[in-house]
mmCIF file of the N, C-alpha and C atoms, coordinates in Angstrom:
data_MODEL
# 
_entry.id   MODEL 
# 
loop_
_atom_site.group_PDB 
_atom_site.id 
_atom_site.type_symbol 
_atom_site.label_atom_id 
_atom_site.label_alt_id 
_atom_site.label_comp_id 
_atom_site.label_asym_id 
_atom_site.label_entity_id 
_atom_site.label_seq_id 
_atom_site.pdbx_PDB_ins_code 
_atom_site.Cartn_x 
_atom_site.Cartn_y 
_atom_site.Cartn_z 
_atom_site.occupancy 
_atom_site.B_iso_or_equiv 
_atom_site.pdbx_formal_charge 
_atom_site.auth_seq_id 
_atom_site.auth_comp_id 
_atom_site.auth_asym_id 
_atom_site.auth_atom_id 
_atom_site.pdbx_PDB_model_num 
ATOM 1   N N  . MET A 1 1  ? 0.793   -1.208 0.000   1.00 0.00 ? 1  MET A N  1 
ATOM 2   C CA . MET A 1 1  ? 0.000   0.000  0.000   1.00 0.00 ? 1  MET A CA 1 
ATOM 3   C C  . MET A 1 1  ? 0.836   1.275  0.000   1.00 0.00 ? 1  MET A C  1 
ATOM 4   N N  . PRO A 1 2  ? 1.901   1.390  0.769   1.00 0.00 ? 2  PRO A N  1 
ATOM 5   C CA . PRO A 1 2  ? 2.666   2.628  0.755   1.00 0.00 ? 2  PRO A CA 1 
ATOM 6   C C  . PRO A 1 2  ? 3.183   2.982  -0.628  1.00 0.00 ? 2  PRO A C  1 
ATOM 7   N N  . LYS A 1 3  ? 3.496   1.957  -1.428  1.00 0.00 ? 3  LYS A N  1 
ATOM 8   C CA . LYS A 1 3  ? 3.993   2.215  -2.776  1.00 0.00 ? 3  LYS A CA 1 
ATOM 9   C C  . LYS A 1 3  ? 2.926   2.912  -3.628  1.00 0.00 ? 3  LYS A C  1 
ATOM 10  N N  . ALA A 1 4  ? 1.672   2.468  -3.499  1.00 0.00 ? 4  ALA A N  1 
ATOM 11  C CA . ALA A 1 4  ? 0.588   3.078  -4.266  1.00 0.00 ? 4  ALA A CA 1 
ATOM 12  C C  . ALA A 1 4  ? 0.384   4.528  -3.848  1.00 0.00 ? 4  ALA A C  1 
ATOM 13  N N  . ALA A 1 5  ? 0.468   4.784  -2.551  1.00 0.00 ? 5  ALA A N  1 
ATOM 14  C CA . ALA A 1 5  ? 0.302   6.157  -2.082  1.00 0.00 ? 5  ALA A CA 1 
ATOM 15  C C  . ALA A 1 5  ? 1.428   7.045  -2.606  1.00 0.00 ? 5  ALA A C  1 
ATOM 16  N N  . ALA A 1 6  ? 2.630   6.507  -2.660  1.00 0.00 ? 6  ALA A N  1 
ATOM 17  C CA . ALA A 1 6  ? 3.763   7.291  -3.145  1.00 0.00 ? 6  ALA A CA 1 
ATOM 18  C C  . ALA A 1 6  ? 3.602   7.619  -4.622  1.00 0.00 ? 6  ALA A C  1 
ATOM 19  N N  . SER A 1 7  ? 3.147   6.658  -5.416  1.00 0.00 ? 7  SER A N  1 
ATOM 20  C CA . SER A 1 7  ? 2.986   6.922  -6.839  1.00 0.00 ? 7  SER A CA 1 
ATOM 21  C C  . SER A 1 7  ? 1.834   7.881  -7.083  1.00 0.00 ? 7  SER A C  1 
ATOM 22  N N  . LYS A 1 8  ? 0.841   7.870  -6.210  1.00 0.00 ? 8  LYS A N  1 
ATOM 23  C CA . LYS A 1 8  ? -0.290  8.775  -6.336  1.00 0.00 ? 8  LYS A CA 1 
ATOM 24  C C  . LYS A 1 8  ? 0.156   10.227 -6.177  1.00 0.00 ? 8  LYS A C  1 
ATOM 25  N N  . THR A 1 9  ? 1.030   10.483 -5.204  1.00 0.00 ? 9  THR A N  1 
ATOM 26  C CA . THR A 1 9  ? 1.468   11.844 -4.968  1.00 0.00 ? 9  THR A CA 1 
ATOM 27  C C  . THR A 1 9  ? 2.485   12.312 -5.999  1.00 0.00 ? 9  THR A C  1 
ATOM 28  N N  . SER A 1 10 ? 3.209   11.387 -6.600  1.00 0.00 ? 10 SER A N  1 
ATOM 29  C CA . SER A 1 10 ? 4.215   11.789 -7.572  1.00 0.00 ? 10 SER A CA 1 
ATOM 30  C C  . SER A 1 10 ? 3.679   11.841 -8.998  1.00 0.00 ? 10 SER A C  1 
ATOM 31  N N  . ALA A 1 11 ? 2.411   11.457 -9.194  1.00 0.00 ? 11 ALA A N  1 
ATOM 32  C CA . ALA A 1 11 ? 1.829   11.482 -10.535 1.00 0.00 ? 11 ALA A CA 1 
ATOM 33  C C  . ALA A 1 11 ? 1.678   12.922 -10.999 1.00 0.00 ? 11 ALA A C  1 
ATOM 34  N N  . PRO A 1 12 ? 2.092   13.226 -12.234 1.00 0.00 ? 12 PRO A N  1 
ATOM 35  C CA . PRO A 1 12 ? 1.957   14.591 -12.727 1.00 0.00 ? 12 PRO A CA 1 
ATOM 36  C C  . PRO A 1 12 ? 0.491   14.947 -12.928 1.00 0.00 ? 12 PRO A C  1 
ATOM 37  N N  . THR A 1 13 ? 0.122   16.147 -12.575 1.00 0.00 ? 13 THR A N  1 
ATOM 38  C CA . THR A 1 13 ? -1.251  16.580 -12.774 1.00 0.00 ? 13 THR A CA 1 
ATOM 39  C C  . THR A 1 13 ? -1.312  17.454 -14.017 1.00 0.00 ? 13 THR A C  1 
ATOM 40  N N  . ALA A 1 14 ? -2.401  17.341 -14.724 1.00 0.00 ? 14 ALA A N  1 
ATOM 41  C CA . ALA A 1 14 ? -2.574  18.130 -15.937 1.00 0.00 ? 14 ALA A CA 1 
ATOM 42  C C  . ALA A 1 14 ? -2.819  19.591 -15.556 1.00 0.00 ? 14 ALA A C  1 
ATOM 43  N N  . ALA A 1 15 ? -2.536  20.463 -16.467 1.00 0.00 ? 15 ALA A N  1 
ATOM 44  C CA . ALA A 1 15 ? -2.736  21.889 -16.231 1.00 0.00 ? 15 ALA A CA 1 
ATOM 45  C C  . ALA A 1 15 ? -4.212  22.192 -16.050 1.00 0.00 ? 15 ALA A C  1 
ATOM 46  N N  . LEU A 1 16 ? -4.485  23.208 -15.268 1.00 0.00 ? 16 LEU A N  1 
ATOM 47  C CA . LEU A 1 16 ? -5.868  23.614 -15.084 1.00 0.00 ? 16 LEU A CA 1 
ATOM 48  C C  . LEU A 1 16 ? -6.371  24.262 -16.364 1.00 0.00 ? 16 LEU A C  1 
ATOM 49  N N  . PRO A 1 17 ? -7.644  24.109 -16.634 1.00 0.00 ? 17 PRO A N  1 
ATOM 50  C CA . PRO A 1 17 ? -8.222  24.697 -17.848 1.00 0.00 ? 17 PRO A CA 1 
ATOM 51  C C  . PRO A 1 17 ? -8.193  26.226 -17.799 1.00 0.00 ? 17 PRO A C  1 
ATOM 52  N N  . ALA A 1 18 ? -8.373  26.819 -18.951 1.00 0.00 ? 18 ALA A N  1 
ATOM 53  C CA . ALA A 1 18 ? -8.330  28.277 -19.061 1.00 0.00 ? 18 ALA A CA 1 
ATOM 54  C C  . ALA A 1 18 ? -9.603  28.929 -18.539 1.00 0.00 ? 18 ALA A C  1 
ATOM 55  N N  . SER A 1 19 ? -10.701 28.183 -18.522 1.00 0.00 ? 19 SER A N  1 
ATOM 56  C CA . SER A 1 19 ? -11.970 28.779 -18.110 1.00 0.00 ? 19 SER A CA 1 
ATOM 57  C C  . SER A 1 19 ? -12.869 27.743 -17.451 1.00 0.00 ? 19 SER A C  1 
ATOM 58  N N  . TYR A 1 20 ? -13.920 28.252 -16.822 1.00 0.00 ? 20 TYR A N  1 
ATOM 59  C CA . TYR A 1 20 ? -14.934 27.387 -16.220 1.00 0.00 ? 20 TYR A CA 1 
ATOM 60  C C  . TYR A 1 20 ? -15.572 26.501 -17.282 1.00 0.00 ? 20 TYR A C  1 
ATOM 61  N N  . GLU A 1 21 ? -15.861 27.098 -18.422 1.00 0.00 ? 21 GLU A N  1 
ATOM 62  C CA . GLU A 1 21 ? -16.532 26.361 -19.490 1.00 0.00 ? 21 GLU A CA 1 
ATOM 63  C C  . GLU A 1 21 ? -15.665 25.214 -20.012 1.00 0.00 ? 21 GLU A C  1 
ATOM 64  N N  . ALA A 1 22 ? -14.367 25.470 -20.163 1.00 0.00 ? 22 ALA A N  1 
ATOM 65  C CA . ALA A 1 22 ? -13.447 24.421 -20.621 1.00 0.00 ? 22 ALA A CA 1 
ATOM 66  C C  . ALA A 1 22 ? -13.357 23.305 -19.588 1.00 0.00 ? 22 ALA A C  1 
ATOM 67  N N  . ALA A 1 23 ? -13.327 23.674 -18.320 1.00 0.00 ? 23 ALA A N  1 
ATOM 68  C CA . ALA A 1 23 ? -13.269 22.673 -17.253 1.00 0.00 ? 23 ALA A CA 1 
ATOM 69  C C  . ALA A 1 23 ? -14.531 21.830 -17.239 1.00 0.00 ? 23 ALA A C  1 
ATOM 70  N N  . LEU A 1 24 ? -15.666 22.475 -17.392 1.00 0.00 ? 24 LEU A N  1 
ATOM 71  C CA . LEU A 1 24 ? -16.942 21.765 -17.393 1.00 0.00 ? 24 LEU A CA 1 
ATOM 72  C C  . LEU A 1 24 ? -17.037 20.794 -18.563 1.00 0.00 ? 24 LEU A C  1 
ATOM 73  N N  . GLN A 1 25 ? -16.581 21.238 -19.730 1.00 0.00 ? 25 GLN A N  1 
ATOM 74  C CA . GLN A 1 25 ? -16.609 20.365 -20.910 1.00 0.00 ? 25 GLN A CA 1 
ATOM 75  C C  . GLN A 1 25 ? -15.709 19.137 -20.697 1.00 0.00 ? 25 GLN A C  1 
ATOM 76  N N  . GLU A 1 26 ? -14.501 19.358 -20.183 1.00 0.00 ? 26 GLU A N  1 
ATOM 77  C CA . GLU A 1 26 ? -13.597 18.231 -19.934 1.00 0.00 ? 26 GLU A CA 1 
ATOM 78  C C  . GLU A 1 26 ? -14.172 17.307 -18.872 1.00 0.00 ? 26 GLU A C  1 
ATOM 79  N N  . LEU A 1 27 ? -14.779 17.874 -17.853 1.00 0.00 ? 27 LEU A N  1 
ATOM 80  C CA . LEU A 1 27 ? -15.383 17.077 -16.789 1.00 0.00 ? 27 LEU A CA 1 
ATOM 81  C C  . LEU A 1 27 ? -16.509 16.205 -17.332 1.00 0.00 ? 27 LEU A C  1 
ATOM 82  N N  . GLU A 1 28 ? -17.343 16.767 -18.181 1.00 0.00 ? 28 GLU A N  1 
ATOM 83  C CA . GLU A 1 28 ? -18.446 15.993 -18.781 1.00 0.00 ? 28 GLU A CA 1 
ATOM 84  C C  . GLU A 1 28 ? -17.919 14.845 -19.630 1.00 0.00 ? 28 GLU A C  1 
ATOM 85  N N  . GLN A 1 29 ? -16.840 15.084 -20.372 1.00 0.00 ? 29 GLN A N  1 
ATOM 86  C CA . GLN A 1 29 ? -16.245 14.026 -21.194 1.00 0.00 ? 29 GLN A CA 1 
ATOM 87  C C  . GLN A 1 29 ? -15.675 12.906 -20.314 1.00 0.00 ? 29 GLN A C  1 
ATOM 88  N N  . LEU A 1 30 ? -15.004 13.288 -19.239 1.00 0.00 ? 30 LEU A N  1 
ATOM 89  C CA . LEU A 1 30 ? -14.441 12.292 -18.332 1.00 0.00 ? 30 LEU A CA 1 
ATOM 90  C C  . LEU A 1 30 ? -15.530 11.450 -17.687 1.00 0.00 ? 30 LEU A C  1 
ATOM 91  N N  . ILE A 1 31 ? -16.594 12.093 -17.261 1.00 0.00 ? 31 ILE A N  1 
ATOM 92  C CA . ILE A 1 31 ? -17.704 11.364 -16.635 1.00 0.00 ? 31 ILE A CA 1 
ATOM 93  C C  . ILE A 1 31 ? -18.297 10.362 -17.613 1.00 0.00 ? 31 ILE A C  1 
ATOM 94  N N  . ALA A 1 32 ? -18.482 10.777 -18.856 1.00 0.00 ? 32 ALA A N  1 
ATOM 95  C CA . ALA A 1 32 ? -19.022 9.870  -19.869 1.00 0.00 ? 32 ALA A CA 1 
ATOM 96  C C  . ALA A 1 32 ? -18.104 8.669  -20.077 1.00 0.00 ? 32 ALA A C  1 
ATOM 97  N N  . GLN A 1 33 ? -16.789 8.899  -20.119 1.00 0.00 ? 33 GLN A N  1 
ATOM 98  C CA . GLN A 1 33 ? -15.835 7.800  -20.291 1.00 0.00 ? 33 GLN A CA 1 
ATOM 99  C C  . GLN A 1 33 ? -15.862 6.854  -19.102 1.00 0.00 ? 33 GLN A C  1 
ATOM 100 N N  . ILE A 1 34 ? -15.888 7.419  -17.905 1.00 0.00 ? 34 ILE A N  1 
ATOM 101 C CA . ILE A 1 34 ? -15.889 6.586  -16.704 1.00 0.00 ? 34 ILE A CA 1 
ATOM 102 C C  . ILE A 1 34 ? -17.173 5.775  -16.621 1.00 0.00 ? 34 ILE A C  1 
ATOM 103 N N  . GLU A 1 35 ? -18.307 6.409  -16.884 1.00 0.00 ? 35 GLU A N  1 
ATOM 104 C CA . GLU A 1 35 ? -19.590 5.732  -16.802 1.00 0.00 ? 35 GLU A CA 1 
ATOM 105 C C  . GLU A 1 35 ? -19.765 4.669  -17.879 1.00 0.00 ? 35 GLU A C  1 
ATOM 106 N N  . SER A 1 36 ? -19.030 4.784  -18.979 1.00 0.00 ? 36 SER A N  1 
ATOM 107 C CA . SER A 1 36 ? -19.165 3.806  -20.059 1.00 0.00 ? 36 SER A CA 1 
ATOM 108 C C  . SER A 1 36 ? -18.675 2.428  -19.638 1.00 0.00 ? 36 SER A C  1 
ATOM 109 N N  . GLY A 1 37 ? -17.772 2.400  -18.667 1.00 0.00 ? 37 GLY A N  1 
ATOM 110 C CA . GLY A 1 37 ? -17.238 1.124  -18.202 1.00 0.00 ? 37 GLY A CA 1 
ATOM 111 C C  . GLY A 1 37 ? -16.224 0.515  -19.151 1.00 0.00 ? 37 GLY A C  1 
ATOM 112 N N  . GLN A 1 38 ? -15.775 1.258  -20.140 1.00 0.00 ? 38 GLN A N  1 
ATOM 113 C CA . GLN A 1 38 ? -14.863 0.728  -21.155 1.00 0.00 ? 38 GLN A CA 1 
ATOM 114 C C  . GLN A 1 38 ? -13.395 1.014  -20.852 1.00 0.00 ? 38 GLN A C  1 
ATOM 115 N N  . LEU A 1 39 ? -13.114 1.811  -19.818 1.00 0.00 ? 39 LEU A N  1 
ATOM 116 C CA . LEU A 1 39 ? -11.731 2.156  -19.498 1.00 0.00 ? 39 LEU A CA 1 
ATOM 117 C C  . LEU A 1 39 ? -11.080 1.069  -18.641 1.00 0.00 ? 39 LEU A C  1 
ATOM 118 N N  . PRO A 1 40 ? -9.802  0.815  -18.866 1.00 0.00 ? 40 PRO A N  1 
ATOM 119 C CA . PRO A 1 40 ? -9.071  -0.061 -17.946 1.00 0.00 ? 40 PRO A CA 1 
ATOM 120 C C  . PRO A 1 40 ? -9.035  0.582  -16.562 1.00 0.00 ? 40 PRO A C  1 
ATOM 121 N N  . LEU A 1 41 ? -8.858  -0.222 -15.544 1.00 0.00 ? 41 LEU A N  1 
ATOM 122 C CA . LEU A 1 41 ? -8.917  0.254  -14.170 1.00 0.00 ? 41 LEU A CA 1 
ATOM 123 C C  . LEU A 1 41 ? -7.972  1.421  -13.910 1.00 0.00 ? 41 LEU A C  1 
ATOM 124 N N  . GLU A 1 42 ? -6.736  1.329  -14.381 1.00 0.00 ? 42 GLU A N  1 
ATOM 125 C CA . GLU A 1 42 ? -5.754  2.391  -14.137 1.00 0.00 ? 42 GLU A CA 1 
ATOM 126 C C  . GLU A 1 42 ? -6.191  3.710  -14.787 1.00 0.00 ? 42 GLU A C  1 
ATOM 127 N N  . GLN A 1 43 ? -6.717  3.651  -16.000 1.00 0.00 ? 43 GLN A N  1 
ATOM 128 C CA . GLN A 1 43 ? -7.193  4.865  -16.674 1.00 0.00 ? 43 GLN A CA 1 
ATOM 129 C C  . GLN A 1 43 ? -8.430  5.421  -15.985 1.00 0.00 ? 43 GLN A C  1 
ATOM 130 N N  . MET A 1 44 ? -9.270  4.536  -15.457 1.00 0.00 ? 44 MET A N  1 
ATOM 131 C CA . MET A 1 44 ? -10.456 4.983  -14.745 1.00 0.00 ? 44 MET A CA 1 
ATOM 132 C C  . MET A 1 44 ? -10.044 5.747  -13.480 1.00 0.00 ? 44 MET A C  1 
ATOM 133 N N  . LEU A 1 45 ? -9.048  5.254  -12.771 1.00 0.00 ? 45 LEU A N  1 
ATOM 134 C CA . LEU A 1 45 ? -8.562  5.930  -11.578 1.00 0.00 ? 45 LEU A CA 1 
ATOM 135 C C  . LEU A 1 45 ? -7.967  7.295  -11.930 1.00 0.00 ? 45 LEU A C  1 
ATOM 136 N N  . THR A 1 46 ? -7.164  7.339  -12.979 1.00 0.00 ? 46 THR A N  1 
ATOM 137 C CA . THR A 1 46 ? -6.581  8.604  -13.426 1.00 0.00 ? 46 THR A CA 1 
ATOM 138 C C  . THR A 1 46 ? -7.677  9.583  -13.834 1.00 0.00 ? 46 THR A C  1 
ATOM 139 N N  . GLY A 1 47 ? -8.681  9.090  -14.536 1.00 0.00 ? 47 GLY A N  1 
ATOM 140 C CA . GLY A 1 47 ? -9.809  9.927  -14.943 1.00 0.00 ? 47 GLY A CA 1 
ATOM 141 C C  . GLY A 1 47 ? -10.582 10.451 -13.744 1.00 0.00 ? 47 GLY A C  1 
ATOM 142 N N  . TYR A 1 48 ? -10.752 9.600  -12.742 1.00 0.00 ? 48 TYR A N  1 
ATOM 143 C CA . TYR A 1 48 ? -11.451 10.013 -11.531 1.00 0.00 ? 48 TYR A CA 1 
ATOM 144 C C  . TYR A 1 48 ? -10.676 11.115 -10.807 1.00 0.00 ? 48 TYR A C  1 
ATOM 145 N N  . GLN A 1 49 ? -9.356  10.958 -10.734 1.00 0.00 ? 49 GLN A N  1 
ATOM 146 C CA . GLN A 1 49 ? -8.525  11.976 -10.083 1.00 0.00 ? 49 GLN A CA 1 
ATOM 147 C C  . GLN A 1 49 ? -8.600  13.307 -10.831 1.00 0.00 ? 49 GLN A C  1 
ATOM 148 N N  . ARG A 1 50 ? -8.541  13.249 -12.143 1.00 0.00 ? 50 ARG A N  1 
ATOM 149 C CA . ARG A 1 50 ? -8.634  14.476 -12.947 1.00 0.00 ? 50 ARG A CA 1 
ATOM 150 C C  . ARG A 1 50 ? -10.015 15.111 -12.779 1.00 0.00 ? 50 ARG A C  1 
ATOM 151 N N  . ALA A 1 51 ? -11.053 14.287 -12.749 1.00 0.00 ? 51 ALA A N  1 
ATOM 152 C CA . ALA A 1 51 ? -12.406 14.800 -12.557 1.00 0.00 ? 51 ALA A CA 1 
ATOM 153 C C  . ALA A 1 51 ? -12.520 15.524 -11.221 1.00 0.00 ? 51 ALA A C  1 
ATOM 154 N N  . ALA A 1 52 ? -11.892 14.992 -10.180 1.00 0.00 ? 52 ALA A N  1 
ATOM 155 C CA . ALA A 1 52 ? -11.921 15.642 -8.871  1.00 0.00 ? 52 ALA A CA 1 
ATOM 156 C C  . ALA A 1 52 ? -11.224 17.007 -8.937  1.00 0.00 ? 52 ALA A C  1 
ATOM 157 N N  . GLU A 1 53 ? -10.097 17.083 -9.651  1.00 0.00 ? 53 GLU A N  1 
ATOM 158 C CA . GLU A 1 53 ? -9.398  18.366 -9.822  1.00 0.00 ? 53 GLU A CA 1 
ATOM 159 C C  . GLU A 1 53 ? -10.285 19.371 -10.565 1.00 0.00 ? 53 GLU A C  1 
ATOM 160 N N  . LEU A 1 54 ? -10.928 18.913 -11.621 1.00 0.00 ? 54 LEU A N  1 
ATOM 161 C CA . LEU A 1 54 ? -11.790 19.797 -12.406 1.00 0.00 ? 54 LEU A CA 1 
ATOM 162 C C  . LEU A 1 54 ? -12.992 20.256 -11.589 1.00 0.00 ? 54 LEU A C  1 
ATOM 163 N N  . LEU A 1 55 ? -13.540 19.361 -10.796 1.00 0.00 ? 55 LEU A N  1 
ATOM 164 C CA . LEU A 1 55 ? -14.678 19.715 -9.953  1.00 0.00 ? 55 LEU A CA 1 
ATOM 165 C C  . LEU A 1 55 ? -14.281 20.792 -8.946  1.00 0.00 ? 55 LEU A C  1 
ATOM 166 N N  . ASN A 1 56 ? -13.129 20.646 -8.343  1.00 0.00 ? 56 ASN A N  1 
ATOM 167 C CA . ASN A 1 56 ? -12.643 21.663 -7.404  1.00 0.00 ? 56 ASN A CA 1 
ATOM 168 C C  . ASN A 1 56 ? -12.415 23.000 -8.113  1.00 0.00 ? 56 ASN A C  1 
ATOM 169 N N  . PHE A 1 57 ? -11.868 22.952 -9.321  1.00 0.00 ? 57 PHE A N  1 
ATOM 170 C CA . PHE A 1 57 ? -11.651 24.160 -10.116 1.00 0.00 ? 57 PHE A CA 1 
ATOM 171 C C  . PHE A 1 57 ? -12.991 24.859 -10.387 1.00 0.00 ? 57 PHE A C  1 
ATOM 172 N N  . CYS A 1 58 ? -13.988 24.094 -10.831 1.00 0.00 ? 58 CYS A N  1 
ATOM 173 C CA . CYS A 1 58 ? -15.301 24.664 -11.132 1.00 0.00 ? 58 CYS A CA 1 
ATOM 174 C C  . CYS A 1 58 ? -15.943 25.247 -9.877  1.00 0.00 ? 58 CYS A C  1 
ATOM 175 N N  . ARG A 1 59 ? -15.848 24.525 -8.776  1.00 0.00 ? 59 ARG A N  1 
ATOM 176 C CA . ARG A 1 59 ? -16.427 25.023 -7.522  1.00 0.00 ? 59 ARG A CA 1 
ATOM 177 C C  . ARG A 1 59 ? -15.776 26.337 -7.095  1.00 0.00 ? 59 ARG A C  1 
ATOM 178 N N  . SER A 1 60 ? -14.456 26.433 -7.248  1.00 0.00 ? 60 SER A N  1 
ATOM 179 C CA . SER A 1 60 ? -13.779 27.668 -6.844  1.00 0.00 ? 60 SER A CA 1 
ATOM 180 C C  . SER A 1 60 ? -14.208 28.842 -7.731  1.00 0.00 ? 60 SER A C  1 
ATOM 181 N N  . LYS A 1 61 ? -14.381 28.586 -9.021  1.00 0.00 ? 61 LYS A N  1 
ATOM 182 C CA . LYS A 1 61 ? -14.843 29.646 -9.929  1.00 0.00 ? 61 LYS A CA 1 
ATOM 183 C C  . LYS A 1 61 ? -16.265 30.077 -9.568  1.00 0.00 ? 61 LYS A C  1 
ATOM 184 N N  . LEU A 1 62 ? -17.138 29.105 -9.294  1.00 0.00 ? 62 LEU A N  1 
ATOM 185 C CA . LEU A 1 62 ? -18.514 29.424 -8.927  1.00 0.00 ? 62 LEU A CA 1 
ATOM 186 C C  . LEU A 1 62 ? -18.570 30.172 -7.594  1.00 0.00 ? 62 LEU A C  1 
ATOM 187 N N  . ASP A 1 63 ? -17.739 29.765 -6.646  1.00 0.00 ? 63 ASP A N  1 
ATOM 188 C CA . ASP A 1 63 ? -17.686 30.461 -5.354  1.00 0.00 ? 63 ASP A CA 1 
ATOM 189 C C  . ASP A 1 63 ? -17.266 31.912 -5.537  1.00 0.00 ? 63 ASP A C  1 
ATOM 190 N N  . ALA A 1 64 ? -16.285 32.151 -6.412  1.00 0.00 ? 64 ALA A N  1 
ATOM 191 C CA . ALA A 1 64 ? -15.815 33.514 -6.654  1.00 0.00 ? 64 ALA A CA 1 
ATOM 192 C C  . ALA A 1 64 ? -16.926 34.364 -7.264  1.00 0.00 ? 64 ALA A C  1 
ATOM 193 N N  . VAL A 1 65 ? -17.659 33.805 -8.202  1.00 0.00 ? 65 VAL A N  1 
ATOM 194 C CA . VAL A 1 65 ? -18.759 34.539 -8.838  1.00 0.00 ? 65 VAL A CA 1 
ATOM 195 C C  . VAL A 1 65 ? -19.874 34.779 -7.816  1.00 0.00 ? 65 VAL A C  1 
ATOM 196 N N  . GLN A 1 66 ? -20.175 33.770 -7.028  1.00 0.00 ? 66 GLN A N  1 
ATOM 197 C CA . GLN A 1 66 ? -21.217 33.917 -6.012  1.00 0.00 ? 66 GLN A CA 1 
ATOM 198 C C  . GLN A 1 66 ? -20.853 35.019 -5.011  1.00 0.00 ? 66 GLN A C  1 
ATOM 199 N N  . GLU A 1 67 ? -19.607 35.072 -4.610  1.00 0.00 ? 67 GLU A N  1 
ATOM 200 C CA . GLU A 1 67 ? -19.150 36.110 -3.690  1.00 0.00 ? 67 GLU A CA 1 
ATOM 201 C C  . GLU A 1 67 ? -19.274 37.497 -4.324  1.00 0.00 ? 67 GLU A C  1 
ATOM 202 N N  . GLN A 1 68 ? -18.939 37.602 -5.602  1.00 0.00 ? 68 GLN A N  1 
ATOM 203 C CA . GLN A 1 68 ? -19.043 38.888 -6.300  1.00 0.00 ? 68 GLN A CA 1 
ATOM 204 C C  . GLN A 1 68 ? -20.501 39.315 -6.410  1.00 0.00 ? 68 GLN A C  1 
ATOM 205 N N  . VAL A 1 69 ? -21.388 38.395 -6.701  1.00 0.00 ? 69 VAL A N  1 
ATOM 206 C CA . VAL A 1 69 ? -22.815 38.719 -6.784  1.00 0.00 ? 69 VAL A CA 1 
ATOM 207 C C  . VAL A 1 69 ? -23.317 39.175 -5.417  1.00 0.00 ? 69 VAL A C  1 
ATOM 208 N N  . LYS A 1 70 ? -22.870 38.509 -4.375  1.00 0.00 ? 70 LYS A N  1 
ATOM 209 C CA . LYS A 1 70 ? -23.253 38.891 -3.015  1.00 0.00 ? 70 LYS A CA 1 
ATOM 210 C C  . LYS A 1 70 ? -22.800 40.326 -2.718  1.00 0.00 ? 70 LYS A C  1 
ATOM 211 N N  . VAL A 1 71 ? -21.583 40.673 -3.105  1.00 0.00 ? 71 VAL A N  1 
ATOM 212 C CA . VAL A 1 71 ? -21.070 42.027 -2.896  1.00 0.00 ? 71 VAL A CA 1 
ATOM 213 C C  . VAL A 1 71 ? -21.917 43.027 -3.683  1.00 0.00 ? 71 VAL A C  1 
ATOM 214 N N  . LEU A 1 72 ? -22.250 42.698 -4.914  1.00 0.00 ? 72 LEU A N  1 
ATOM 215 C CA . LEU A 1 72 ? -23.058 43.600 -5.737  1.00 0.00 ? 72 LEU A CA 1 
ATOM 216 C C  . LEU A 1 72 ? -24.464 43.753 -5.162  1.00 0.00 ? 72 LEU A C  1 
ATOM 217 N N  . ASP A 1 73 ? -25.032 42.652 -4.661  1.00 0.00 ? 73 ASP A N  1 
ATOM 218 C CA . ASP A 1 73 ? -26.364 42.708 -4.067  1.00 0.00 ? 73 ASP A CA 1 
ATOM 219 C C  . ASP A 1 73 ? -26.392 43.593 -2.828  1.00 0.00 ? 73 ASP A C  1 
ATOM 220 N N  . GLU A 1 74 ? -25.274 43.671 -2.126  1.00 0.00 ? 74 GLU A N  1 
ATOM 221 C CA . GLU A 1 74 ? -25.194 44.497 -0.928  1.00 0.00 ? 74 GLU A CA 1 
ATOM 222 C C  . GLU A 1 74 ? -24.901 45.955 -1.273  1.00 0.00 ? 74 GLU A C  1 
ATOM 223 N N  . GLY A 1 75 ? -24.737 46.249 -2.547  1.00 0.00 ? 75 GLY A N  1 
ATOM 224 C CA . GLY A 1 75 ? -24.536 47.620 -2.983  1.00 0.00 ? 75 GLY A CA 1 
ATOM 225 C C  . GLY A 1 75 ? -23.108 48.112 -2.900  1.00 0.00 ? 75 GLY A C  1 
ATOM 226 N N  . THR A 1 76 ? -22.167 47.213 -2.693  1.00 0.00 ? 76 THR A N  1 
ATOM 227 C CA . THR A 1 76 ? -20.770 47.602 -2.598  1.00 0.00 ? 76 THR A CA 1 
ATOM 228 C C  . THR A 1 76 ? -20.011 47.003 -3.765  1.00 0.00 ? 76 THR A C  1 
ATOM 229 N N  . LEU A 1 77 ? -19.439 47.834 -4.589  1.00 0.00 ? 77 LEU A N  1 
ATOM 230 C CA . LEU A 1 77 ? -18.636 47.334 -5.701  1.00 0.00 ? 77 LEU A CA 1 
ATOM 231 C C  . LEU A 1 77 ? -17.209 47.109 -5.222  1.00 0.00 ? 77 LEU A C  1 
ATOM 232 N N  . ALA A 1 78 ? -16.655 45.968 -5.593  1.00 0.00 ? 78 ALA A N  1 
ATOM 233 C CA . ALA A 1 78 ? -15.274 45.641 -5.242  1.00 0.00 ? 78 ALA A CA 1 
ATOM 234 C C  . ALA A 1 78 ? -14.634 44.980 -6.451  1.00 0.00 ? 78 ALA A C  1 
ATOM 235 N N  . PRO A 1 79 ? -13.335 45.123 -6.615  1.00 0.00 ? 79 PRO A N  1 
ATOM 236 C CA . PRO A 1 79 ? -12.670 44.465 -7.744  1.00 0.00 ? 79 PRO A CA 1 
ATOM 237 C C  . PRO A 1 79 ? -12.825 42.950 -7.650  1.00 0.00 ? 79 PRO A C  1 
ATOM 238 N N  . TRP A 1 80 ? -12.970 42.344 -8.804  1.00 0.00 ? 80 TRP A N  1 
ATOM 239 C CA . TRP A 1 80 ? -13.141 40.898 -8.864  1.00 0.00 ? 80 TRP A CA 1 
ATOM 240 C C  . TRP A 1 80 ? -11.853 40.278 -9.338  1.00 0.00 ? 80 TRP A C  1 
ATOM 241 N N  . SER A 1 81 ? -11.302 39.397 -8.540  1.00 0.00 ? 81 SER A N  1 
ATOM 242 C CA . SER A 1 81 ? -10.069 38.705 -8.898  1.00 0.00 ? 81 SER A CA 1 
ATOM 243 C C  . SER A 1 81 ? -10.401 37.316 -9.415  1.00 0.00 ? 81 SER A C  1 
ATOM 244 N N  . GLN A 1 82 ? -9.926  36.976 -10.607 1.00 0.00 ? 82 GLN A N  1 
ATOM 245 C CA . GLN A 1 82 ? -10.184 35.662 -11.209 1.00 0.00 ? 82 GLN A CA 1 
ATOM 246 C C  . GLN A 1 82 ? -9.009  34.724 -10.960 1.00 0.00 ? 82 GLN A C  1 
ATOM 247 N N  . ASP A 1 83 ? -8.593  34.561 -9.741  1.00 0.00 ? 83 ASP A N  1 
ATOM 248 C CA . ASP A 1 83 ? -7.441  33.707 -9.418  1.00 0.00 ? 83 ASP A CA 1 
ATOM 249 C C  . ASP A 1 83 ? -7.612  32.343 -9.947  1.00 0.00 ? 83 ASP A C  1 
# 
């Protein structure tokens, strides 16, 4: 087991997408591949890990937009950072 954990942390991660829309599109494609049941186990695991990264990316983008809308609803304009 320790060997698997070590390889998991040393696996290279793909670059984050340029936008929410690109992340969502890639996430939808990964889900379709995983749900098809046609991927070998190792590729399914890699796809699942990438999907988790994309999901976190999308959530962070949505949280940032939600926070900006909240600020606007309160009548206070503040700069929006797209980190």
